[in-house]
Backbone as XML, in Angstrom:
<?xml version="1.0"?>
<chain id="A" units="angstrom">
  <residue number="1" name="MET">
    <atom name="N" x="51.701" y="-102.167" z="-106.802"/>
    <atom name="CA" x="51.272" y="-100.977" z="-105.999"/>
    <atom name="C" x="52.649" y="-100.163" z="-105.492"/>
  </residue>
  <residue number="2" name="THR">
    <atom name="N" x="52.508" y="-98.845" z="-105.216"/>
    <atom name="CA" x="53.554" y="-98.330" z="-104.571"/>
    <atom name="C" x="53.119" y="-97.680" z="-103.030"/>
  </residue>
  <residue number="3" name="VAL">
    <atom name="N" x="54.501" y="-97.831" z="-102.489"/>
    <atom name="CA" x="54.517" y="-97.167" z="-100.909"/>
    <atom name="C" x="53.095" y="-96.477" z="-101.073"/>
  </residue>
  <residue number="4" name="ARG">
    <atom name="N" x="53.312" y="-95.212" z="-102.081"/>
    <atom name="CA" x="52.685" y="-94.127" z="-101.922"/>
    <atom name="C" x="51.478" y="-94.655" z="-102.076"/>
  </residue>
  <residue number="5" name="GLU">
    <atom name="N" x="50.273" y="-95.558" z="-102.797"/>
    <atom name="CA" x="49.543" y="-96.507" z="-102.982"/>
    <atom name="C" x="48.813" y="-96.955" z="-101.587"/>
  </residue>
  <residue number="6" name="ALA">
    <atom name="N" x="49.916" y="-98.062" z="-101.043"/>
    <atom name="CA" x="49.472" y="-98.355" z="-100.118"/>
    <atom name="C" x="49.057" y="-97.585" z="-98.626"/>
  </residue>
  <residue number="7" name="TYR">
    <atom name="N" x="49.673" y="-96.207" z="-98.487"/>
    <atom name="CA" x="49.697" y="-95.429" z="-97.984"/>
    <atom name="C" x="48.097" y="-94.680" z="-97.916"/>
  </residue>
  <residue number="8" name="GLU">
    <atom name="N" x="47.917" y="-94.487" z="-98.976"/>
    <atom name="CA" x="46.520" y="-94.141" z="-99.462"/>
    <atom name="C" x="45.417" y="-95.008" z="-99.186"/>
  </residue>
  <residue number="9" name="THR">
    <atom name="N" x="45.281" y="-96.328" z="-99.375"/>
    <atom name="CA" x="45.027" y="-97.364" z="-99.619"/>
    <atom name="C" x="44.299" y="-97.068" z="-98.242"/>
  </residue>
  <residue number="10" name="LEU">
    <atom name="N" x="45.139" y="-97.199" z="-96.690"/>
    <atom name="CA" x="44.925" y="-96.801" z="-95.885"/>
    <atom name="C" x="44.883" y="-95.933" z="-94.583"/>
  </residue>
  <residue number="11" name="GLY">
    <atom name="N" x="44.744" y="-94.744" z="-96.015"/>
    <atom name="CA" x="44.585" y="-93.240" z="-94.813"/>
    <atom name="C" x="45.550" y="-92.829" z="-94.338"/>
  </residue>
  <residue number="12" name="GLY">
    <atom name="N" x="46.718" y="-93.454" z="-94.653"/>
    <atom name="CA" x="48.103" y="-93.058" z="-93.604"/>
    <atom name="C" x="48.325" y="-91.917" z="-94.257"/>
  </residue>
  <residue number="13" name="ASN">
    <atom name="N" x="49.431" y="-91.659" z="-93.947"/>
    <atom name="CA" x="49.959" y="-90.589" z="-94.400"/>
    <atom name="C" x="51.366" y="-90.106" z="-95.090"/>
  </residue>
  <residue number="14" name="TYR">
    <atom name="N" x="51.686" y="-91.105" z="-95.807"/>
    <atom name="CA" x="52.769" y="-90.935" z="-96.839"/>
    <atom name="C" x="53.445" y="-89.636" z="-97.334"/>
  </residue>
  <residue number="15" name="GLU">
    <atom name="N" x="53.245" y="-88.300" z="-96.799"/>
    <atom name="CA" x="54.020" y="-87.686" z="-97.245"/>
    <atom name="C" x="55.387" y="-87.324" z="-96.073"/>
  </residue>
  <residue number="16" name="ASP">
    <atom name="N" x="54.209" y="-87.449" z="-94.479"/>
    <atom name="CA" x="54.530" y="-87.416" z="-93.250"/>
    <atom name="C" x="55.772" y="-88.547" z="-93.202"/>
  </residue>
  <residue number="17" name="MET">
    <atom name="N" x="55.573" y="-90.316" z="-93.293"/>
    <atom name="CA" x="56.366" y="-90.954" z="-93.338"/>
    <atom name="C" x="57.547" y="-90.534" z="-94.392"/>
  </residue>
  <residue number="18" name="ARG">
    <atom name="N" x="57.393" y="-90.298" z="-95.885"/>
    <atom name="CA" x="58.755" y="-89.953" z="-96.198"/>
    <atom name="C" x="59.075" y="-88.975" z="-95.924"/>
  </residue>
  <residue number="19" name="TYR">
    <atom name="N" x="59.072" y="-87.992" z="-94.996"/>
    <atom name="CA" x="59.797" y="-86.686" z="-94.810"/>
    <atom name="C" x="60.819" y="-87.663" z="-94.115"/>
  </residue>
  <residue number="20" name="ARG">
    <atom name="N" x="60.256" y="-88.141" z="-93.124"/>
    <atom name="CA" x="61.025" y="-89.189" z="-91.759"/>
    <atom name="C" x="62.199" y="-90.303" z="-92.544"/>
  </residue>
  <residue number="21" name="VAL">
    <atom name="N" x="61.802" y="-90.606" z="-93.463"/>
    <atom name="CA" x="62.901" y="-92.098" z="-94.338"/>
    <atom name="C" x="62.686" y="-92.263" z="-95.113"/>
  </residue>
  <residue number="22" name="ASP">
    <atom name="N" x="63.079" y="-92.807" z="-95.816"/>
    <atom name="CA" x="63.284" y="-93.347" z="-97.551"/>
    <atom name="C" x="62.488" y="-94.058" z="-97.760"/>
  </residue>
  <residue number="23" name="GLU">
    <atom name="N" x="62.322" y="-94.721" z="-98.700"/>
    <atom name="CA" x="61.260" y="-95.517" z="-99.252"/>
    <atom name="C" x="61.835" y="-96.903" z="-98.655"/>
  </residue>
  <residue number="24" name="LYS">
    <atom name="N" x="62.928" y="-97.419" z="-98.959"/>
    <atom name="CA" x="63.995" y="-98.676" z="-98.961"/>
    <atom name="C" x="63.071" y="-99.099" z="-97.338"/>
  </residue>
  <residue number="25" name="MET">
    <atom name="N" x="63.512" y="-97.467" z="-96.576"/>
    <atom name="CA" x="63.267" y="-97.985" z="-95.323"/>
    <atom name="C" x="61.988" y="-97.887" z="-94.622"/>
  </residue>
  <residue number="26" name="ILE">
    <atom name="N" x="61.070" y="-97.667" z="-95.183"/>
    <atom name="CA" x="59.523" y="-97.577" z="-95.004"/>
    <atom name="C" x="59.053" y="-98.878" z="-95.206"/>
  </residue>
  <residue number="27" name="LEU">
    <atom name="N" x="59.774" y="-99.843" z="-96.452"/>
    <atom name="CA" x="59.508" y="-101.174" z="-96.592"/>
    <atom name="C" x="60.174" y="-102.587" z="-95.901"/>
  </residue>
  <residue number="28" name="ARG">
    <atom name="N" x="60.973" y="-101.881" z="-95.169"/>
    <atom name="CA" x="61.773" y="-102.489" z="-94.114"/>
    <atom name="C" x="60.853" y="-102.731" z="-92.803"/>
  </residue>
  <residue number="29" name="LEU">
    <atom name="N" x="60.684" y="-101.439" z="-92.644"/>
    <atom name="CA" x="59.508" y="-101.270" z="-91.534"/>
    <atom name="C" x="58.288" y="-102.045" z="-91.610"/>
  </residue>
  <residue number="30" name="VAL">
    <atom name="N" x="57.499" y="-101.724" z="-92.668"/>
    <atom name="CA" x="56.656" y="-102.573" z="-93.223"/>
    <atom name="C" x="56.375" y="-104.446" z="-92.897"/>
  </residue>
  <residue number="31" name="GLY">
    <atom name="N" x="57.329" y="-104.365" z="-93.338"/>
    <atom name="CA" x="58.541" y="-106.193" z="-93.273"/>
    <atom name="C" x="58.113" y="-106.551" z="-91.616"/>
  </residue>
  <residue number="32" name="MET">
    <atom name="N" x="58.741" y="-105.306" z="-90.470"/>
    <atom name="CA" x="59.109" y="-105.402" z="-89.971"/>
    <atom name="C" x="57.409" y="-105.282" z="-88.893"/>
  </residue>
  <residue number="33" name="LEU">
    <atom name="N" x="56.984" y="-104.548" z="-89.487"/>
    <atom name="CA" x="55.805" y="-104.498" z="-89.060"/>
    <atom name="C" x="54.651" y="-106.383" z="-88.587"/>
  </residue>
  <residue number="34" name="LEU">
    <atom name="N" x="54.761" y="-105.987" z="-90.086"/>
    <atom name="CA" x="54.516" y="-107.271" z="-90.589"/>
    <atom name="C" x="54.300" y="-108.776" z="-89.394"/>
  </residue>
  <residue number="35" name="ARG">
    <atom name="N" x="56.153" y="-108.686" z="-89.189"/>
    <atom name="CA" x="56.321" y="-109.974" z="-88.673"/>
    <atom name="C" x="56.184" y="-109.487" z="-86.471"/>
  </residue>
  <residue number="36" name="ASP">
    <atom name="N" x="55.135" y="-108.467" z="-86.506"/>
    <atom name="CA" x="55.143" y="-108.101" z="-85.031"/>
    <atom name="C" x="54.595" y="-108.726" z="-84.161"/>
  </residue>
  <residue number="37" name="PRO">
    <atom name="N" x="54.673" y="-109.462" z="-83.230"/>
    <atom name="CA" x="54.222" y="-110.712" z="-82.331"/>
    <atom name="C" x="53.143" y="-109.755" z="-81.550"/>
  </residue>
  <residue number="38" name="ASN">
    <atom name="N" x="52.601" y="-108.691" z="-81.189"/>
    <atom name="CA" x="52.114" y="-107.838" z="-80.567"/>
    <atom name="C" x="50.455" y="-108.213" z="-81.042"/>
  </residue>
  <residue number="39" name="HIS">
    <atom name="N" x="49.875" y="-108.665" z="-82.067"/>
    <atom name="CA" x="48.892" y="-108.707" z="-82.689"/>
    <atom name="C" x="48.379" y="-109.556" z="-82.345"/>
  </residue>
  <residue number="40" name="ALA">
    <atom name="N" x="48.986" y="-110.817" z="-82.248"/>
    <atom name="CA" x="49.239" y="-112.032" z="-82.046"/>
    <atom name="C" x="48.596" y="-112.287" z="-80.193"/>
  </residue>
  <residue number="41" name="ALA">
    <atom name="N" x="50.085" y="-111.614" z="-79.317"/>
    <atom name="CA" x="49.867" y="-111.640" z="-78.269"/>
    <atom name="C" x="48.454" y="-111.406" z="-77.739"/>
  </residue>
  <residue number="42" name="LEU">
    <atom name="N" x="48.368" y="-109.586" z="-78.115"/>
    <atom name="CA" x="46.932" y="-109.304" z="-77.923"/>
    <atom name="C" x="45.748" y="-110.079" z="-78.414"/>
  </residue>
  <residue number="43" name="ARG">
    <atom name="N" x="45.382" y="-110.863" z="-79.655"/>
    <atom name="CA" x="44.609" y="-111.323" z="-79.773"/>
    <atom name="C" x="44.702" y="-112.360" z="-78.099"/>
  </residue>
  <residue number="44" name="VAL">
    <atom name="N" x="45.497" y="-113.508" z="-78.528"/>
    <atom name="CA" x="45.751" y="-114.551" z="-76.951"/>
    <atom name="C" x="45.268" y="-113.969" z="-76.014"/>
  </residue>
  <residue number="45" name="ALA">
    <atom name="N" x="45.526" y="-112.606" z="-75.171"/>
    <atom name="CA" x="45.004" y="-111.653" z="-74.188"/>
    <atom name="C" x="43.381" y="-112.162" z="-73.900"/>
  </residue>
  <residue number="46" name="LEU">
    <atom name="N" x="43.772" y="-111.374" z="-75.189"/>
    <atom name="CA" x="42.150" y="-110.795" z="-75.051"/>
    <atom name="C" x="40.725" y="-112.254" z="-74.883"/>
  </residue>
  <residue number="47" name="GLU">
    <atom name="N" x="41.704" y="-113.396" z="-75.402"/>
    <atom name="CA" x="40.877" y="-115.016" z="-75.336"/>
    <atom name="C" x="40.995" y="-115.189" z="-73.725"/>
  </residue>
  <residue number="48" name="GLN">
    <atom name="N" x="42.083" y="-114.849" z="-73.262"/>
    <atom name="CA" x="42.493" y="-115.256" z="-72.122"/>
    <atom name="C" x="41.612" y="-114.730" z="-70.957"/>
  </residue>
  <residue number="49" name="ARG">
    <atom name="N" x="41.173" y="-113.424" z="-71.682"/>
    <atom name="CA" x="40.883" y="-112.178" z="-70.501"/>
    <atom name="C" x="42.211" y="-111.512" z="-69.352"/>
  </residue>
  <residue number="50" name="ASP">
    <atom name="N" x="43.141" y="-111.275" z="-69.964"/>
    <atom name="CA" x="44.463" y="-111.130" z="-69.620"/>
    <atom name="C" x="44.659" y="-109.154" z="-69.849"/>
  </residue>
  <residue number="51" name="TYR">
    <atom name="N" x="43.589" y="-108.714" z="-68.856"/>
    <atom name="CA" x="43.671" y="-107.251" z="-69.627"/>
    <atom name="C" x="44.278" y="-106.483" z="-69.663"/>
  </residue>
  <residue number="52" name="GLU">
    <atom name="N" x="45.283" y="-106.959" z="-68.772"/>
    <atom name="CA" x="46.408" y="-105.686" z="-68.470"/>
    <atom name="C" x="47.609" y="-106.004" z="-69.672"/>
  </residue>
  <residue number="53" name="THR">
    <atom name="N" x="47.665" y="-107.202" z="-70.164"/>
    <atom name="CA" x="48.371" y="-107.796" z="-71.800"/>
    <atom name="C" x="48.055" y="-107.444" z="-72.644"/>
  </residue>
  <residue number="54" name="ALA">
    <atom name="N" x="46.530" y="-107.616" z="-72.888"/>
    <atom name="CA" x="46.182" y="-106.820" z="-74.020"/>
    <atom name="C" x="46.107" y="-105.284" z="-73.777"/>
  </residue>
  <residue number="55" name="PHE">
    <atom name="N" x="45.935" y="-104.601" z="-72.560"/>
    <atom name="CA" x="45.988" y="-103.096" z="-73.104"/>
    <atom name="C" x="47.713" y="-103.129" z="-73.128"/>
  </residue>
  <residue number="56" name="ARG">
    <atom name="N" x="48.628" y="-103.272" z="-72.684"/>
    <atom name="CA" x="49.982" y="-103.336" z="-73.183"/>
    <atom name="C" x="49.925" y="-103.334" z="-74.842"/>
  </residue>
  <residue number="57" name="GLY">
    <atom name="N" x="49.749" y="-104.773" z="-75.629"/>
    <atom name="CA" x="49.748" y="-104.772" z="-76.970"/>
    <atom name="C" x="48.938" y="-103.896" z="-77.597"/>
  </residue>
  <residue number="58" name="ALA">
    <atom name="N" x="47.633" y="-103.576" z="-76.806"/>
    <atom name="CA" x="47.227" y="-102.439" z="-78.027"/>
    <atom name="C" x="47.527" y="-101.096" z="-78.011"/>
  </residue>
  <residue number="59" name="HIS">
    <atom name="N" x="47.987" y="-100.954" z="-76.636"/>
    <atom name="CA" x="48.770" y="-99.947" z="-76.445"/>
    <atom name="C" x="50.405" y="-99.721" z="-77.891"/>
  </residue>
  <residue number="60" name="THR">
    <atom name="N" x="50.989" y="-100.827" z="-77.653"/>
    <atom name="CA" x="52.447" y="-100.578" z="-78.564"/>
    <atom name="C" x="51.498" y="-100.776" z="-79.844"/>
  </residue>
  <residue number="61" name="ILE">
    <atom name="N" x="50.662" y="-101.555" z="-80.149"/>
    <atom name="CA" x="50.183" y="-101.334" z="-81.853"/>
    <atom name="C" x="49.889" y="-99.936" z="-82.091"/>
  </residue>
  <residue number="62" name="LYS">
    <atom name="N" x="49.331" y="-99.302" z="-81.266"/>
    <atom name="CA" x="49.000" y="-97.749" z="-81.414"/>
    <atom name="C" x="50.401" y="-97.036" z="-81.579"/>
  </residue>
  <residue number="63" name="GLY">
    <atom name="N" x="51.519" y="-97.015" z="-80.418"/>
    <atom name="CA" x="52.701" y="-96.060" z="-81.135"/>
    <atom name="C" x="53.010" y="-96.802" z="-81.881"/>
  </residue>
  <residue number="64" name="VAL">
    <atom name="N" x="53.459" y="-97.990" z="-82.602"/>
    <atom name="CA" x="53.566" y="-97.996" z="-83.782"/>
    <atom name="C" x="52.977" y="-97.625" z="-85.370"/>
  </residue>
  <residue number="65" name="ALA">
    <atom name="N" x="52.126" y="-97.775" z="-85.206"/>
    <atom name="CA" x="50.954" y="-96.912" z="-86.190"/>
    <atom name="C" x="51.306" y="-95.248" z="-85.998"/>
  </residue>
  <residue number="66" name="LEU">
    <atom name="N" x="51.024" y="-95.489" z="-85.246"/>
    <atom name="CA" x="51.416" y="-93.723" z="-85.104"/>
    <atom name="C" x="52.533" y="-93.630" z="-85.655"/>
  </residue>
  <residue number="67" name="ASN">
    <atom name="N" x="54.051" y="-93.813" z="-85.109"/>
    <atom name="CA" x="55.382" y="-93.862" z="-85.596"/>
    <atom name="C" x="55.230" y="-93.798" z="-87.051"/>
  </residue>
  <residue number="68" name="MET">
    <atom name="N" x="54.800" y="-94.416" z="-87.400"/>
    <atom name="CA" x="54.442" y="-95.138" z="-89.085"/>
    <atom name="C" x="53.617" y="-94.273" z="-89.876"/>
  </residue>
  <residue number="69" name="SER">
    <atom name="N" x="52.951" y="-92.960" z="-89.311"/>
    <atom name="CA" x="52.070" y="-92.418" z="-89.690"/>
    <atom name="C" x="50.395" y="-93.240" z="-90.750"/>
  </residue>
  <residue number="70" name="LEU">
    <atom name="N" x="50.604" y="-94.103" z="-89.803"/>
    <atom name="CA" x="49.243" y="-94.706" z="-90.319"/>
    <atom name="C" x="48.154" y="-94.848" z="-89.033"/>
  </residue>
  <residue number="71" name="THR">
    <atom name="N" x="47.760" y="-93.296" z="-89.222"/>
    <atom name="CA" x="46.673" y="-92.833" z="-88.246"/>
    <atom name="C" x="45.474" y="-93.450" z="-87.899"/>
  </residue>
  <residue number="72" name="PRO">
    <atom name="N" x="44.406" y="-94.098" z="-89.321"/>
    <atom name="CA" x="43.158" y="-94.377" z="-88.445"/>
    <atom name="C" x="43.435" y="-95.753" z="-87.857"/>
  </residue>
  <residue number="73" name="LEU">
    <atom name="N" x="44.669" y="-96.351" z="-87.987"/>
    <atom name="CA" x="44.674" y="-97.771" z="-87.356"/>
    <atom name="C" x="45.220" y="-97.446" z="-85.977"/>
  </residue>
  <residue number="74" name="ALA">
    <atom name="N" x="46.002" y="-95.961" z="-86.123"/>
    <atom name="CA" x="46.791" y="-96.147" z="-84.632"/>
    <atom name="C" x="45.728" y="-95.435" z="-83.988"/>
  </residue>
  <residue number="75" name="GLU">
    <atom name="N" x="44.539" y="-94.244" z="-84.869"/>
    <atom name="CA" x="42.860" y="-94.251" z="-84.130"/>
    <atom name="C" x="42.331" y="-95.561" z="-83.209"/>
  </residue>
  <residue number="76" name="LYS">
    <atom name="N" x="41.602" y="-96.713" z="-84.509"/>
    <atom name="CA" x="41.466" y="-97.890" z="-84.056"/>
    <atom name="C" x="42.656" y="-98.611" z="-82.554"/>
  </residue>
  <residue number="77" name="ALA">
    <atom name="N" x="43.332" y="-98.846" z="-82.866"/>
    <atom name="CA" x="44.246" y="-99.223" z="-81.452"/>
    <atom name="C" x="44.148" y="-98.206" z="-80.246"/>
  </residue>
  <residue number="78" name="GLY">
    <atom name="N" x="43.634" y="-96.973" z="-80.480"/>
    <atom name="CA" x="43.649" y="-96.320" z="-79.055"/>
    <atom name="C" x="42.577" y="-96.153" z="-78.631"/>
  </residue>
  <residue number="79" name="ALA">
    <atom name="N" x="41.301" y="-96.606" z="-79.593"/>
    <atom name="CA" x="39.977" y="-96.639" z="-78.490"/>
    <atom name="C" x="39.937" y="-98.036" z="-77.965"/>
  </residue>
  <residue number="80" name="LEU">
    <atom name="N" x="40.713" y="-98.783" z="-78.648"/>
    <atom name="CA" x="40.960" y="-100.262" z="-77.797"/>
    <atom name="C" x="41.796" y="-100.201" z="-76.946"/>
  </residue>
  <residue number="81" name="THR">
    <atom name="N" x="42.410" y="-99.436" z="-76.873"/>
    <atom name="CA" x="43.698" y="-98.807" z="-75.299"/>
    <atom name="C" x="42.500" y="-98.588" z="-74.642"/>
  </residue>
  <residue number="82" name="GLU">
    <atom name="N" x="41.789" y="-97.466" z="-74.991"/>
    <atom name="CA" x="40.948" y="-96.674" z="-73.976"/>
    <atom name="C" x="39.717" y="-98.020" z="-73.221"/>
  </residue>
  <residue number="83" name="ALA">
    <atom name="N" x="39.274" y="-98.772" z="-74.091"/>
    <atom name="CA" x="38.508" y="-99.528" z="-73.666"/>
    <atom name="C" x="38.978" y="-100.729" z="-72.989"/>
  </residue>
  <residue number="84" name="LEU">
    <atom name="N" x="40.667" y="-100.926" z="-72.862"/>
    <atom name="CA" x="41.077" y="-101.834" z="-72.425"/>
    <atom name="C" x="41.499" y="-100.808" z="-70.968"/>
  </residue>
  <residue number="85" name="ARG">
    <atom name="N" x="41.220" y="-99.642" z="-71.055"/>
    <atom name="CA" x="42.415" y="-98.845" z="-69.678"/>
    <atom name="C" x="42.222" y="-99.263" z="-68.263"/>
  </residue>
  <residue number="86" name="GLY">
    <atom name="N" x="41.239" y="-99.625" z="-68.139"/>
    <atom name="CA" x="40.625" y="-100.468" z="-66.625"/>
    <atom name="C" x="41.480" y="-101.645" z="-66.325"/>
  </residue>
  <residue number="87" name="ARG">
    <atom name="N" x="41.368" y="-102.042" z="-67.072"/>
    <atom name="CA" x="41.903" y="-103.856" z="-67.705"/>
    <atom name="C" x="41.333" y="-104.650" z="-66.787"/>
  </residue>
  <residue number="88" name="ARG">
    <atom name="N" x="39.934" y="-104.453" z="-66.831"/>
    <atom name="CA" x="38.746" y="-105.196" z="-66.178"/>
    <atom name="C" x="37.444" y="-105.508" z="-67.429"/>
  </residue>
  <residue number="89" name="ASP">
    <atom name="N" x="36.778" y="-106.661" z="-67.719"/>
    <atom name="CA" x="36.071" y="-106.937" z="-68.486"/>
    <atom name="C" x="35.230" y="-105.257" z="-68.812"/>
  </residue>
  <residue number="90" name="ASN">
    <atom name="N" x="34.626" y="-105.292" z="-69.915"/>
    <atom name="CA" x="33.680" y="-103.859" z="-70.079"/>
    <atom name="C" x="32.780" y="-104.134" z="-71.492"/>
  </residue>
  <residue number="91" name="PRO">
    <atom name="N" x="31.462" y="-103.951" z="-71.503"/>
    <atom name="CA" x="31.025" y="-103.672" z="-72.666"/>
    <atom name="C" x="31.702" y="-103.119" z="-73.999"/>
  </residue>
  <residue number="92" name="GLY">
    <atom name="N" x="32.807" y="-102.085" z="-73.731"/>
    <atom name="CA" x="33.143" y="-101.594" z="-74.503"/>
    <atom name="C" x="34.532" y="-102.305" z="-75.493"/>
  </residue>
  <residue number="93" name="ILE">
    <atom name="N" x="34.998" y="-103.386" z="-75.329"/>
    <atom name="CA" x="36.186" y="-103.928" z="-75.241"/>
    <atom name="C" x="35.629" y="-104.892" z="-77.253"/>
  </residue>
  <residue number="94" name="GLY">
    <atom name="N" x="34.358" y="-105.337" z="-77.080"/>
    <atom name="CA" x="34.002" y="-106.110" z="-78.054"/>
    <atom name="C" x="34.151" y="-105.109" z="-79.012"/>
  </residue>
  <residue number="95" name="PRO">
    <atom name="N" x="33.293" y="-104.270" z="-79.390"/>
    <atom name="CA" x="33.131" y="-103.309" z="-80.770"/>
    <atom name="C" x="34.254" y="-102.638" z="-80.746"/>
  </residue>
  <residue number="96" name="ALA">
    <atom name="N" x="35.186" y="-102.298" z="-79.889"/>
    <atom name="CA" x="36.433" y="-101.330" z="-79.934"/>
    <atom name="C" x="37.750" y="-102.676" z="-80.512"/>
  </residue>
  <residue number="97" name="PHE">
    <atom name="N" x="37.244" y="-104.191" z="-79.740"/>
    <atom name="CA" x="38.376" y="-105.070" z="-81.005"/>
    <atom name="C" x="37.887" y="-105.191" z="-82.206"/>
  </residue>
  <residue number="98" name="ALA">
    <atom name="N" x="36.682" y="-105.111" z="-82.719"/>
    <atom name="CA" x="36.329" y="-105.720" z="-83.706"/>
    <atom name="C" x="36.519" y="-104.830" z="-84.912"/>
  </residue>
  <residue number="99" name="GLU">
    <atom name="N" x="36.668" y="-103.310" z="-84.588"/>
    <atom name="CA" x="37.294" y="-101.897" z="-85.323"/>
    <atom name="C" x="38.829" y="-102.256" z="-85.327"/>
  </residue>
  <residue number="100" name="PHE">
    <atom name="N" x="39.174" y="-102.435" z="-84.397"/>
    <atom name="CA" x="40.465" y="-102.799" z="-84.433"/>
    <atom name="C" x="41.590" y="-103.466" z="-85.064"/>
  </residue>
  <residue number="101" name="GLU">
    <atom name="N" x="40.570" y="-104.711" z="-85.193"/>
    <atom name="CA" x="40.829" y="-106.133" z="-85.343"/>
    <atom name="C" x="40.270" y="-105.873" z="-87.490"/>
  </residue>
  <residue number="102" name="GLN">
    <atom name="N" x="39.886" y="-105.138" z="-87.728"/>
    <atom name="CA" x="38.901" y="-104.821" z="-89.288"/>
    <atom name="C" x="40.259" y="-104.339" z="-89.914"/>
  </residue>
  <residue number="103" name="ALA">
    <atom name="N" x="40.852" y="-102.978" z="-89.260"/>
    <atom name="CA" x="42.128" y="-102.372" z="-89.287"/>
    <atom name="C" x="42.978" y="-102.598" z="-89.914"/>
  </residue>
  <residue number="104" name="TYR">
    <atom name="N" x="43.344" y="-103.761" z="-88.293"/>
    <atom name="CA" x="44.382" y="-104.370" z="-88.242"/>
    <atom name="C" x="44.238" y="-105.237" z="-89.548"/>
  </residue>
  <residue number="105" name="GLN">
    <atom name="N" x="43.631" y="-106.022" z="-89.690"/>
    <atom name="CA" x="43.793" y="-106.927" z="-91.311"/>
    <atom name="C" x="43.724" y="-106.152" z="-92.676"/>
  </residue>
  <residue number="106" name="ASP">
    <atom name="N" x="43.170" y="-105.055" z="-92.845"/>
    <atom name="CA" x="43.652" y="-103.953" z="-93.948"/>
    <atom name="C" x="44.814" y="-104.071" z="-93.880"/>
  </residue>
  <residue number="107" name="MET">
    <atom name="N" x="45.108" y="-103.715" z="-92.961"/>
    <atom name="CA" x="46.680" y="-103.066" z="-92.988"/>
    <atom name="C" x="47.706" y="-104.408" z="-93.665"/>
  </residue>
  <residue number="108" name="GLN">
    <atom name="N" x="47.394" y="-105.015" z="-92.731"/>
    <atom name="CA" x="47.571" y="-106.575" z="-93.402"/>
    <atom name="C" x="48.106" y="-107.313" z="-94.707"/>
  </residue>
  <residue number="109" name="ALA">
    <atom name="N" x="46.861" y="-107.268" z="-95.373"/>
    <atom name="CA" x="46.643" y="-107.106" z="-97.100"/>
    <atom name="C" x="47.055" y="-106.110" z="-97.534"/>
  </residue>
  <residue number="110" name="VAL">
    <atom name="N" x="47.068" y="-104.652" z="-97.409"/>
    <atom name="CA" x="47.645" y="-103.728" z="-98.112"/>
    <atom name="C" x="49.122" y="-103.974" z="-97.947"/>
  </residue>
  <residue number="111" name="PHE">
    <atom name="N" x="50.124" y="-104.028" z="-96.900"/>
    <atom name="CA" x="51.282" y="-103.894" z="-96.938"/>
    <atom name="C" x="51.827" y="-105.164" z="-97.122"/>
  </residue>
  <residue number="112" name="SER">
    <atom name="N" x="50.712" y="-106.420" z="-97.293"/>
    <atom name="CA" x="51.400" y="-107.898" z="-97.824"/>
    <atom name="C" x="51.703" y="-107.624" z="-99.407"/>
  </residue>
  <residue number="113" name="GLN">
    <atom name="N" x="50.598" y="-106.661" z="-100.225"/>
    <atom name="CA" x="50.017" y="-106.996" z="-101.350"/>
    <atom name="C" x="51.503" y="-105.954" z="-101.929"/>
  </residue>
  <residue number="114" name="LEU">
    <atom name="N" x="51.772" y="-104.938" z="-100.877"/>
    <atom name="CA" x="52.786" y="-103.799" z="-101.427"/>
    <atom name="C" x="54.165" y="-104.716" z="-101.185"/>
  </residue>
  <residue number="115" name="LEU">
    <atom name="N" x="54.592" y="-105.321" z="-100.253"/>
    <atom name="CA" x="55.812" y="-106.214" z="-100.499"/>
    <atom name="C" x="56.003" y="-107.213" z="-101.415"/>
  </residue>
  <residue number="116" name="VAL">
    <atom name="N" x="54.903" y="-107.809" z="-101.785"/>
    <atom name="CA" x="54.540" y="-108.516" z="-103.066"/>
    <atom name="C" x="55.560" y="-107.589" z="-104.221"/>
  </residue>
  <residue number="117" name="SER">
    <atom name="N" x="54.525" y="-106.833" z="-104.471"/>
    <atom name="CA" x="55.018" y="-105.898" z="-105.664"/>
    <atom name="C" x="56.248" y="-105.374" z="-105.842"/>
  </residue>
  <residue number="118" name="SER">
    <atom name="N" x="56.445" y="-105.159" z="-104.565"/>
    <atom name="CA" x="57.653" y="-104.725" z="-104.432"/>
    <atom name="C" x="58.635" y="-105.440" z="-105.016"/>
  </residue>
  <residue number="119" name="GLY">
    <atom name="N" x="58.806" y="-106.795" z="-104.700"/>
    <atom name="CA" x="59.944" y="-107.689" z="-105.039"/>
    <atom name="C" x="60.012" y="-108.871" z="-103.411"/>
  </residue>
  <residue number="120" name="GLY">
    <atom name="N" x="59.103" y="-108.224" z="-102.384"/>
    <atom name="CA" x="60.027" y="-108.343" z="-101.364"/>
    <atom name="C" x="61.222" y="-108.347" z="-100.221"/>
  </residue>
  <residue number="121" name="ASN">
    <atom name="N" x="61.164" y="-106.836" z="-100.939"/>
    <atom name="CA" x="62.547" y="-106.656" z="-100.831"/>
    <atom name="C" x="62.940" y="-105.745" z="-99.013"/>
  </residue>
  <residue number="122" name="ALA">
    <atom name="N" x="61.806" y="-105.863" z="-98.331"/>
    <atom name="CA" x="62.132" y="-105.449" z="-97.179"/>
    <atom name="C" x="62.811" y="-106.567" z="-96.142"/>
  </residue>
  <residue number="123" name="GLN">
    <atom name="N" x="63.600" y="-106.287" z="-95.038"/>
    <atom name="CA" x="64.356" y="-107.365" z="-94.358"/>
    <atom name="C" x="64.039" y="-107.495" z="-93.212"/>
  </residue>
</chain>
């Protein structure tokens, strides 16, 4: 799998990302994204009903996804951020999290496959 193919699979904007950095840097960023602790912290915060921490986690992931030109993931993280904006339980959190979680798992699967096919050259 190529970086371009991974971005296309995820609905990301490869050309935008490639304009800003070279492929070696994209692979490094992908590796960093896969090791980022915000997703795990977000899940724990939601389980504990810590909506402030969950909001910050979703907001951070949205920003990272936007910076990496992963628009679909950013949109799902943005919807979750908005559901959490009040920092209290509400019926919109569950569905927003489910959609975000699917997009995040898709990203993890595709980028993990990318790193394997690239020889794991991400630092």
